[in-house]
N, C-alpha and C positions, 0 to 999 in steps of 0.2 A: 449117703447124702446128707451134707453137712446143713444145719441151718441158715448159715452164711449164703450157701449156694441157692437153698430153696428161695430164700428172700430176694436174691436177685433175681431169680428167675422169675418171681411173682411182678417185679418191678417192670422187667422187660415185657413182659406180657401184659401188662396195664399199659404200657407205653403202645404198643402195637395197636391195642384195643380202642384206645382214646385217639390215636391217627387215623384208624377205620372209620370210627364214627364222626371224624370231623368235628371233635370238640375242643376247644381251645382252653389251654390248660396252662396258667401263668404260675411259675414257680419262684418263690422268693426265698431263699435257703441260705443257711449258714452250716459251717463244718462243726460248730461246736454240738450239735444234737440233732437226733433223728426226729424228734418230737414235732408232729404239725398239727396245724389249724387247716383245715378244708373248708372253704366257702365256697358255696354252690349258689349260684342266680340265675334268674331266666327260665326256670321251669315252667313258669306261666309267663307268657307273653304279653298279658296286659297288667303287668306288675312292676312298673318302671322305676320304682323306687329301689328293688331289689338289685336290678341290672345297672342302673347307674351309679348306685353305692360301689358295686364291683369293680366299676370302670375307674372311678376315682381312688379307689382301694388300690387297685393294679398300678395305676400312672403316678400316684402322690406320696405313697407311702414306702420308706425303706426299712426293712427288716434287718434288725443287727445282732440277734441271737434267735436260735431256732428258726422254724420254718413257716412259712404262709403258702399255701396253695389256693388258687382262684379260678374256679370255673365261673367268668364272669357274663355268659349268655347262652346256656345249657340248650333251649329250646329257639335257636337262631330262626327258623322260618315263622315260628307263632310270633316272636318278637316283632319283627319286621310286620307282620300281619296286625299287629296290636290285639291279639286274642289269646284266649287262655290257651286253648291248643287246637292247631289247626288239624290235627288227627285225633282228638279227643284229650282227654286229661291226662298228661305223661305223669303226672303225681298220684296216679292210681293204678300205676302198671308195674309196681315193683314186687307184687305178690304172685303175680303170673302175667304172661303178655301172650297174644295171639302169635302164631308164627310169621305171619306176612304184614303185621303192624308195623308201619312206617317210623315208629319211635324204638323199635326193637333194638337195633346198634347202638342206639345212644343211651337206652336204660341200660343194656348190658355193660357198655363201656363204664358208665359211672357207677354202677354196682362193684365194677371191678376197683374203681378209684376208691371207693368208699372202704373196701376190704383191704386195702394197701396196709400193710404192716406199720408203717410209719405215721398212719393219721390216728391221731388221738382224740379229736373232736372235730365232729361236722356239724356245721351251720348251714342251714336252706333258708334262703331269704325270701319273703313274699311281703306283697300288701293284701292287708284284709279288709274286710268291711268294718265300718262302725268303730267303736271302743269298747273292748271287754271290760264288764263290770259283773262282779259275782252276783248283784243284785240287780234288777233292773230298775232303771232310771230313765226309761223313754225310749225311743224307736231305735237311736243308733248307740245307746248305752244299756248295754243287757249282755246276760250271759251268752247269747247265741253270737254274738258280735266276736270277730278276730282279731281286729286292729289293735295295736300297742300292746302286744304280748310276746313272751316268751313260751314258746309252747314245748311241753314236754308230752312223750307218750305214759310215761310212767315215773314214778319217785327215784328208784334206783335200779341199776344194772344189779344182773343175777350175781355174776362173778365181780370178785374186789377187784377194782383199780381204782387208779389215782383220779379219775375225773367221774367216777360212776353215781355219785351222788348229785343224781341230775336236777332234782329238786332244791337243793342248796345252792347250785349254780346258779340256777335260773332265778332263784329269789335274790343272789348278791349282784345278778347283773341288773334285775329289776330296781335294787334300791340304789344303786349308782346312777342310772338314768335319769330317775325320779328326783335326783338331786340338782340336775342340769336342764329341765324343762322348758322349752320355747313359752310355753302356756300351760296353765294349771291343769286345765282338761285333757291334755296330751297325756296323762299318767299312765305308766305301764304296769300290767299285772303279769301274773305266771298263770298259762291255762294248761292245766293237766287233762287231757283228753281222755287218759285211761282205757289208750286204745284197744289192749288186749280184751277188754271186757264190755265197753260200750260204743266202740265205735268202728263199725266195718269198713268205712270209708277209708279211714285213716290206716286201717290195717293194712291197706294196699299201697301207703304213701313211702317216700325216699327216707323219711326219718325213721318210720316203723322197720324199714328192712335193716337199716343201719343197728337199730337196737337189737333186732334179732340175731345181728353179726356180733351181739356186745360190744358197739363201738358208741359211745356217748353221742347224741345227736339232740340237736335243738331245732327249731326252725322260729325265726326272728319275723313278726308280723307287725309292720307299719300300717297305720289306718290309711285306706282310701279316702276317708274324708278329712283329712289333713288339708290344708289350703293350697299347698305348693309342692312340687315335687322335689324342691330344695329340702323341706321340712321332712319329708319322707327320708330322703337321702341322710340327712342330719342324724335322725335316730338310728337308722339302721348303720351307720358310722360310729356311732357311740356304742351300740351293743357290740360291733364287733371289736371295738378297742377294749371294751370291757372284757371279753372271752381272751384277749391275746395277754391281757394283764394277770388273769387267772392262770395262764398257762406260762407265764412268765417269759413271754414274747416280747423282746424288747423292740421298740420301733421310734421312729420319728416322721413327721409330715414336713411336706414344704409349704404349707400354708397354716394360718391362724384358724382354730376351728370355731367356726361361726357361720350361721344361715347364710350372710351377705357373700362371704366367699365360695360358700358352696353354690351359691344362685350364678356366681360369676363364671365358676368352672363349669357348670352345667350348658351354659351358653357358648364356650369355646367347643367346636366341633372338630377341628384339628385342619389336618389336610389329607390330602391323596396323591400318591404318585402312580401312574398307569404306564404299564411295561418300560419302566426306569426311563422315560424320556418326555412325560408330561405331569405337568404340576398344577393342582389346583388347591385353593384356598377356600375351605367351606363357611368361613365366618362372614355371614350377611350376604350369603351368595343368592344369585337369583332363581327361581324356581326351576327355571328351563334353559339351557345352554344346546345351542344349535351348532351343527358341523364340527364336531370334535374329531379332531383325526386319531383313529383308532384302525387296530388290525381287524380282518374279517372273521378271525377267530383267535383263540386262545390268549385274549387279553389278560395281563397279570396286574390286580388290583391291590395297592398297598395302603392301607389307611392307616394314619397316625392314632386316631382314636381307637380304643380297644374294642368298641361296639360298632365300628363300622362295618358296613355290608350293603350287596347291591342284588337285584334281581333284573334279569331281562325281560321286559314286556313289551310285546309287538316291535320288535327291533330296537328299543331303547332301554337304556341302562337307567334303572330307579336307582338312587344312593340314597342309604339309611345310617343315622347314626342312633342307634337301638329302634326304639317305636316311632321315630321322628323321620319322616320323608324329607331328605334335605334341597335335592334336585334331581332333574332328570337329565340325562345326556343324549343327545341325539347324534351317533355317529355319523361321520363320514369316512369310509374308508381307504386305507393307503396301503401301499407295501413301504416297509419300513427299510430306510437306507442302511447301507454297512459303511464302518469306518467313519461315522458322523464325529465332529471334534464334541470333546467334553466340556470346553470352555468357549465362551465368546467374548471379544473384547466390545465394551462400549463404551462411550463417553456421557457421564450422568452428572448433570449439574456442573459442567466443567472440568469433572475429574475423570481420569481412564480407570475403568474397573474391570475384572475378569469375571464374567458371568458364568456359573455352572449351569449345566443343561439341567432341564426338569427343576427350576428355583424361582425365587422370586426377587426382585429389588426395588427400592423404594426411589421416587424422585419427586424432586420439590418443584422443579422449574420446567427443564426438559431432557431430553437422551436422545441417543443418537447411537446406532448400532453400527459398527466398524463393518467395514466389507472384508469377507474372508473368500479365499478362494473357492470356488465350485458352491457356496452356500448362498442361497437364496432367502430373503427375510421377508415376511409378512406381518404387518402390524394391524391386527383384526379392528377395523374401526377408522384406520387412518386410509384416505384417498387421494391419490395423485394421478393426474391424466397420464397416459402412456407410460406407466412406471410399472415394471413387473418385479424389481427388487427393491425393497424399500431399506436397504442399508446404506449408510452415507448420509442419512436424512434427520436433520434435527427435528425433532417432534414435540411439541407441546400438548397439555390436557386439552386446551381449547379446539385442538384440531382433530380430536378422536370424538367419533360420533358416539353419544352416550348410550345408544341401544345396544352397542355391541360389547359394553361392559360385561364383567361377570357378576359384578355386585350390586346390590340395590342402591348404593351410594355412588355409583358412576365413578368409581377411585381405580378400578384393577381392570388391566385390558392385556389381551394374548398378544404375545409375541411368538410366531411359529418359524420354524428353521426348516429348510428343505436342502435337499442334495439331489439336483435336476428335478424330476417329479416324484421322487421318494422322499417320505417324511422322516426328520431328524429329530426334532424335540420341540417343547413347548413350553415357556417361561412366561412369567406373570409380571408385568408393570404396576407397582403399586404407588400411585400419588397421593403425597402427603398434604 
């Protein structure tokens, strides 16, 4: 059996393991090298700096040489619950795990990914309490704190390899970050837990598992005591960029790196398409939306945001971006129509446009959905007596009841399309 065949077999079994555990793995790859940085976020659900940084990394960074792999939300259920671990501390299950532990599949899959032969460095992202200092400077500035650290389990790996000097790498990262601090007291340090000898809890951690496989591994801990999520994300991304530079991974971002821009990106929750026929924009959305046309089972949710997720509670769909509850949908169940149009013609501010199903369009003054054979139009919030089909009616914003808007600014409204009594699609009007 050749080395190449063994490597390919390992990669295939890793992919199967990741799929079975329902782990989101985002690969940004190039053909010039197999050298890979693996970034893992969200092992603790109440540490949002980690997984929101990973989400920005996934969406706004382009890798032009070598490879970056991202697991942005390892512990999805705990993230939505905003708890460290709803089934216990996942980061204490890498030395051993009970047979029926609900985290078992996830832990097994991420172990497999860590030991993938293409992975050269593993980064585990966290938010830790306080500000680590080698000597005590008060309640939150002391040796017991974890925040603002690059954590290593030991100084070097036993077997010689390119990235095996963990202390030198962590020190380089720390020094680079400290040249770009938002505030002086945010300074980073290297925290060596000397895990093998002094820290039994860390002996069960993800990074120490990697070390025992002779994989260079580091934890990045931004402080929970920083004043904003954007500051946590700022330092997480700074640290990741420094590791990419050390590995000679070339990259560029689609934004200027500063706290203001990060804050703006964190406020953009993106969009959701359900069943390929229903579109919702999350920005400034109301906390509760009623009578959303869905199937009685088997609905397919596609979030544009990396951290988009949902859970069904008492018959309603609660939607999340990371640990942030965005809105709740109360469904109204319909049968889905066959052979629905993919486009609908409309007159918007005097101009004829073709509206794609499950999309949105901007309106300044008024709009009119043109009549289409066998299609019934329902503009939610508009009411006309003895009218069952609201196509071919010119409608202005003032004619819509604001309590039916989907956003808090009362600018966005739903248009529903039906074929006889079956649902076709839902699009959004956005008044400017």
